[in-house]
C-alpha positions in Angstrom: 10.3 22.7 6.0 10.5 19.5 7.9 8.8 16.4 6.5 6.4 16.0 9.4 5.3 19.6 9.0 4.3 18.8 5.4 2.5 15.7 6.6 0.4 17.7 8.9 -0.7 20.0 6.1 -1.4 17.1 3.7 -3.5 15.0 6.1 -5.8 18.0 6.5 -7.0 17.3 3.0 -9.0 14.1 3.2 -8.5 11.8 0.2 -10.3 8.5 0.7 -10.6 6.5 -2.5 -13.9 4.8 -3.3 -13.9 1.1 -4.3 -17.5 1.4 -5.4 -16.8 4.2 -7.9 -16.3 3.6 -11.6 -14.6 7.0 -12.2 -10.9 7.8 -12.4 -9.9 9.0 -9.9 -12.5 7.2 -7.7 -13.0 10.3 -5.6 -12.7 14.0 -6.7 -11.1 15.0 -3.4 -7.8 13.6 -4.6 -7.6 16.4 -7.1 -7.5 18.9 -4.2 -4.3 17.4 -2.8 -2.8 17.0 -6.3 -3.4 20.6 -7.2 -1.9 21.7 -3.8 1.2 19.7 -4.5 1.4 21.2 -8.1 1.4 24.7 -6.6 4.0 23.8 -4.0 6.3 22.3 -6.6 5.9 25.3 -8.8 6.7 27.6 -5.9 9.9 25.6 -5.3 10.9 26.4 -8.9 9.8 23.1 -10.6 8.2 24.3 -13.8 7.9 20.9 -15.5 4.9 19.7 -13.5 1.4 18.7 -14.4 -1.8 17.1 -13.1 -3.5 15.1 -15.8 -7.3 14.6 -16.2 -7.1 11.3 -14.2 -5.3 12.9 -11.2 -1.8 11.7 -11.8 0.8 14.3 -11.0 4.1 14.2 -12.9 7.1 16.4 -12.3 10.6 16.5 -13.5 13.7 18.0 -12.0 16.3 18.7 -14.7 19.8 17.3 -14.0 22.7 19.4 -12.7 24.7 20.6 -15.7 27.3 17.9 -16.5 25.0 15.1 -15.0 22.7 14.7 -18.0 23.9 11.2 -18.7 23.1 9.8 -15.3 20.3 7.2 -14.9 16.8 8.7 -14.8 15.7 8.1 -11.2 12.1 8.3 -10.1 10.2 8.5 -6.8 6.5 7.7 -6.4 3.9 8.0 -3.6 0.1 7.9 -3.6 -2.5 10.6 -3.0 -5.4 8.5 -1.6 -6.0 6.9 1.7 -8.3 4.0 2.7 -11.9 5.0 3.3 -12.1 3.2 6.6 -12.0 5.5 9.6 -11.9 8.5 7.3 -15.4 9.8 7.3 -14.7 13.1 9.1 -11.9 15.6 9.7 -8.5 14.2 10.7 -7.1 15.7 13.8 -3.4 15.0 14.4 -1.9 14.8 17.9 1.8 15.4 18.4 3.5 13.7 21.4 6.9 15.1 22.1 9.4 12.9 23.9 7.1 9.9 23.9 7.7 7.7 26.9 7.3 4.4 25.2 4.2 3.4 27.2 0.4 3.3 26.8 -0.9 6.4 25.0 -4.6 7.4 25.1 -5.7 8.7 21.7 -7.7 11.8 22.4 -11.0 11.1 24.0 -11.8 8.2 21.7 -11.3 5.5 24.4 -8.6 3.9 22.2 -5.1 3.4 23.6 -2.0 3.0 21.5 -0.2 0.3 23.5 3.2 -1.6 23.3 1.1 -4.7 24.1 -0.4 -4.3 20.6 2.6 -2.7 18.9 5.8 -3.9 20.6 8.0 -1.6 18.5 6.6 1.4 20.4 9.1 0.8 23.1 11.9 1.5 20.6 10.3 4.9 19.8 10.8 6.2 23.3 12.2 9.7 23.2 10.9 10.5 19.8 8.2 12.9 18.6 5.2 10.6 17.9 2.4 11.7 15.7 -1.1 10.0 15.9 -4.7 10.9 15.1 -7.2 11.5 17.9 -8.2 7.8 17.7 -11.4 8.5 15.7 -9.8 8.4 12.2 -6.8 7.2 10.4 -3.8 9.5 10.5 -3.2 9.4 6.7 0.5 8.7 6.8 -0.2 6.0 4.3 0.9 7.5 2.0 1.0 11.2 2.7 4.2 10.5 4.7 5.7 9.3 1.4 4.6 12.4 -0.4 5.9 14.6 2.4 9.3 12.9 2.3 9.6 13.2 -1.4 8.7 16.9 -1.4 11.2 17.5 1.4 13.8 15.7 -0.5 13.1 17.8 -3.6 13.3 21.0 -1.5 16.7 20.0 0.0 18.1 19.1 -3.4 17.3 22.6 -4.7 18.2 24.5 -1.5 21.5 22.7 -0.9 22.5 22.6 -4.6 23.0 18.8 -4.4 24.4 17.5 -7.7 21.9 15.1 -9.3 20.9 13.4 -12.5 17.4 13.5 -14.1 14.7 13.0 -11.4 11.1 12.2 -12.0 8.3 12.5 -9.4 4.8 11.0 -9.5 1.9 11.1 -7.1 -0.9 8.7 -8.1 -4.5 8.2 -7.2 -6.4 5.1 -6.1 -3.6 3.0 -4.9 -5.6 1.7 -1.9 -8.2 0.2 -4.2 -5.6 -1.4 -6.4 -5.8 1.0 -9.3 -2.9 3.3 -8.8 -0.8 1.9 -11.6 -3.7 1.3 -14.0 -3.5 4.6 -15.8 0.2 5.5 -15.0 1.8 7.0 -18.1 5.4 5.7 -18.2 6.3 8.1 -21.0 5.1 11.1 -19.1 7.0 9.9 -16.0 10.2 9.3 -18.0 12.4 7.4 -15.6 14.5 4.3 -16.1 13.5 2.9 -12.7 12.0 4.2 -9.5 11.2 3.7 -5.8 7.8 3.9 -4.2 7.9 5.4 -0.7 4.9 3.5 0.7 6.4 1.2 3.3 6.5 1.0 7.1 9.6 1.3 9.3 12.4 3.6 8.1 15.1 1.5 6.4 12.6 -1.0 4.9 13.6 -2.2 1.5 10.9 -4.3 -0.2 11.0 -6.0 -3.5 9.2 -9.3 -2.8 5.4 -8.9 -2.7 2.5 -11.3 -2.7 1.1 -12.9 -5.8 -2.5 -11.9 -5.5 -6.0 -13.0 -6.7 -9.5 -12.6 -5.5 -12.0 -15.4 -5.5 -15.8 -15.3 -5.4 -18.1 -18.3 -4.6 -21.7 -17.8 -5.8 -23.8 -20.5 -4.2 -27.2 -21.3 -5.6 -29.4 -23.2 -3.1 -32.8 -24.8 -3.4 -35.3 -23.1 -1.1 -38.5 -25.0 -0.4 -40.8 -25.1 2.6 -38.9 -26.6 5.6 -41.8 -28.9 6.4 -41.5 -30.7 3.1 -37.8 -30.3 2.3 -36.5 -33.8 2.9 -33.9 -34.6 0.2 -34.9 -31.4 -1.7 -33.6 -28.3 0.1 -30.1 -27.2 -0.4 -29.4 -24.4 2.1 -27.0 -22.0 0.3 -25.9 -20.5 3.7 -24.9 -23.9 5.0 -23.1 -24.8 1.8 -21.1 -21.6 2.2 -20.1 -22.7 5.7 -19.1 -26.1 4.3 -16.9 -24.5 1.7 -15.1 -22.4 4.2 -14.6 -25.4 6.4 -12.8 -27.2 3.5 -10.0 -24.7 3.6 -6.9 -25.2 5.8 -7.8 -23.6 9.2 -4.3 -22.4 9.9 -3.8 -20.6 6.6 -5.5 -17.3 7.4 -3.8 -13.9 7.9 -4.0 -14.3 11.7 -2.0 -17.5 11.5 0.7 -16.5 9.0 3.7 -14.2 8.7 6.8 -13.6 6.6 6.6 -15.5 3.4 3.6 -17.6 4.4 0.6 -17.3 2.2 -3.1 -17.4 3.1 -6.8 -17.5 2.2 -8.7 -14.5 3.6 -12.4 -14.5 3.8 -13.2 -10.8 3.4 -17.0 -10.8 3.1 -19.9 -13.1 3.1 -23.7 -12.9 2.7 -26.5 -15.2 2.0 -29.7 -17.0 2.9 -31.2 -20.4 2.1 -31.6 -19.6 -1.6 -28.4 -17.8 -2.4 -25.0 -17.0 -0.7 -21.7 -15.5 -1.6 -18.2 -15.9 -0.2 -15.5 -13.4 -1.1 -11.8 -14.3 -0.6 -8.4 -12.9 -1.4 -5.6 -15.4 -2.0 -2.0 -14.5 -1.3 1.4 -16.2 -1.6 4.9 -15.1 -2.4 5.8 -18.4 -4.0 4.4 -18.6 -7.6 3.9 -22.4 -7.5 2.1 -22.3 -4.1 0.0 -19.5 -5.4 -1.2 -21.6 -8.3 -1.8 -24.5 -5.9 -4.1 -22.2 -3.8 -6.2 -21.4 -6.8 -6.4 -25.1 -7.7 -7.5 -25.9 -4.1 -10.5 -23.6 -4.5 -11.3 -25.1 -7.9 -11.2 -28.6 -6.4 -13.6 -27.5 -3.6 -16.1 -26.1 -6.1 -16.0 -29.4 -8.0 -16.6 -31.4 -4.8 -19.4 -29.2 -3.8 -21.1 -29.6 -7.1 -20.6 -33.3 -7.1 -22.3 -33.5 -3.7 -25.1 -30.9 -4.0 -25.7 -30.8 -7.7 -24.3 -29.2 -10.8 -24.3 -25.4 -10.6 -24.5 -25.2 -6.8 -21.1 -23.5 -6.5 -19.9 -21.1 -9.2 -16.3 -19.9 -8.6 -14.8 -16.8 -10.2 -11.0 -16.2 -9.7 -9.5 -13.0 -10.8 -5.7 -12.4 -10.7 -4.7 -9.0 -9.3 -0.9 -8.6 -9.2 2.3 -10.6 -9.2 5.5 -10.8 -7.2 7.8 -8.0 -8.5 10.8 -10.1 -7.4 10.6 -11.7 -10.9 11.5 -8.3 -12.4 13.8 -6.8 -9.7 16.0 -9.9 -9.7 17.3 -8.6 -13.0 18.3 -5.2 -11.6 19.5 -5.8 -8.1 21.5 -2.6 -8.2 18.2 -1.0 -7.0 18.4 -3.1 -3.8 22.1 -2.9 -3.3 22.0 0.9 -3.7 19.1 1.2 -1.3 21.1 -0.7 1.3 24.0 1.6 0.7 21.8 4.7 0.9 20.5 3.4 4.3 24.0 2.9 5.6 25.1 6.3 4.4 22.1 7.9 6.2 22.9 6.0 9.4 19.8 3.8 9.1 19.8 0.0 9.5 18.6 -1.5 6.2 15.7 -4.0 6.6 15.0 -6.2 3.6 11.6 -7.6 4.2 8.9 -9.2 2.1 5.7 -7.2 1.6 2.7 -8.9 2.9 0.6 -7.1 0.4 1.2 -5.2 -2.8 2.2 -1.8 -4.0 1.9 0.2 -7.2 5.5 -0.7 -7.7 4.6 -4.4 -8.3 2.3 -3.5 -11.2 4.7 -0.8 -12.5 7.6 -3.3 -12.5 5.7 -5.6 -14.8 4.8 -2.6 -17.0 8.5 -2.0 -17.5 9.4 0.3 -14.6 11.4 -1.6 -12.0 10.1 -0.1 -8.7 10.9 -1.5 -5.2 9.4 0.0 -2.1 11.0 2.0 0.7 9.8 2.6 4.3 8.4 5.9 5.3 8.6 5.5 9.1 4.9 4.8 9.6 3.1 2.0 11.5 -0.4 0.7 12.1 -1.7 1.7 8.7 -5.4 1.5 7.7 -6.9 2.1 11.2 -7.2 4.5 14.1 -3.9 3.3 15.6 -1.8 4.6 12.7 1.3 6.4 13.9 4.6 7.8 12.8 7.6 9.8 14.2 9.2 12.9 12.9 12.6 11.3 13.3 11.5 8.3 11.2 10.3 10.6 8.5 13.6 12.5 8.6 15.5 9.2 8.2 13.3 8.1 5.3 13.9 11.5 3.6 17.7 11.1 4.2 17.6 7.6 2.6 15.9 9.0 -0.5 18.4 11.8 -0.8 21.3 9.4 -0.5 19.9 7.4 -3.4 19.9 10.6 -5.5 23.6 11.1 -4.7 24.4 7.5 -5.4 22.8 7.5 -8.8 24.4 10.8 -9.6 27.8 9.3 -8.8 28.7 12.5 -7.0 
C-alpha cells in the first residue's frame, strides 16, 4: 500500500487532543487510531506490539538473523492532531497533476494559493492532497505514521536486512505532552527519529528553547467619577505591559534562528486582567535574557502602580535538543546520506517550534526530526503530496539500511 493511501485511512479517524483535559490521553478518540494501527501491524506479522493504558503504542521488529548486534534504531510519530478546524468529519480531496496555481478548497471559499505558499509552484505536476477547506487535513502527524507503517511493510515484503527496529506512536504531542509518559524501556532503542517535519528532506535537530509566561494584573476598581489618583485600570496596565516589549520581536517579524515573544491570549477589565505569552529562542543565553526582560517589566510596573499589581509566572517547557544531538552527530550525517541515497536534497533547518524528540533527547533518547512532505500545518490550508510522502518513506528506509550496514 502507498503511504498516501494509508494517510487517507488514518485521517478518517479524528484524533484532536484536548488542552483542557487532565486525563492521559487527553481525548479517548486517540485510542481508536492506536488500536487500528495495532491490528494493522499484527496483520503484517509484527507480534511484539502493544498499546498501553495511556495510549502509547510500542512495536518491535526483530533483527534479520546475523544483524542482532546492529544499533537499535527507532522511529516515532504522534497520533493526535490539533483541535483547531477539527470539529467535524475530515474530507480529503486529491488533485492529480496539480497545475501549481490557485486551488479552491471544496466549497469553503478558501483558496490554496502560491501567493500565500510560494512553494506550491514547485509542486506542479504532483498529486496534491488537501482537505475541503473546512478542516485540517491531519497530515500532522498522520503522514509520519503512514510513512513509518509503509516503511515497515516494505522491510518485511522486500526482505531488507535490518538491525533491531523500534516503533512508537504517541498521544498528545500537540499539547506538549507526547513525551511525558513515554517509556524508554518499553521502546528499547538506542536513538530514534521523529517523522513530524515539513518538506521531504528536512533534517531538524535545533529547536527553540521554550517557556510560557502569564501576567496576572490586579487593578483598583472604583467609581470613575471619584477615581482621581486611586483607580488602577488593569486592562490599561496590560496594554502598557505589552507596549514595553520589543515591537519587532513577534512571530510575524522573525524567521530562522530569531526568537520572539508571542501574545497568545488576553482578557480583563478594570479590576483584573491576564496576558498569556510564549517565549521562544534557539540561543540559550538570549532565551534567559527574554525571561529576564519580562521579570524587569513586572518590577517596573509594580514600582509604578503599586506592589502586587503585576504577578508574573514563567514556566519552562522544553529545551534545544542541539545540546544533546551535538554529541551524536552520526544521526545527522546519516540522515543526510539517507536523503542523498533516496535522491532527496537534504535540508538542515532549525525547528521554529518543538517536537517530542526535544524532550526525549533530554530523557536519554537522542531524537532528531525528519520531514514528512507536508505543509501548512494546523489550519485548513494544510496540504501534502503523494510524491513527497514516498520520498520521506524512502529516506526512512535508507536509514534502516545505513544503520544495518548492509
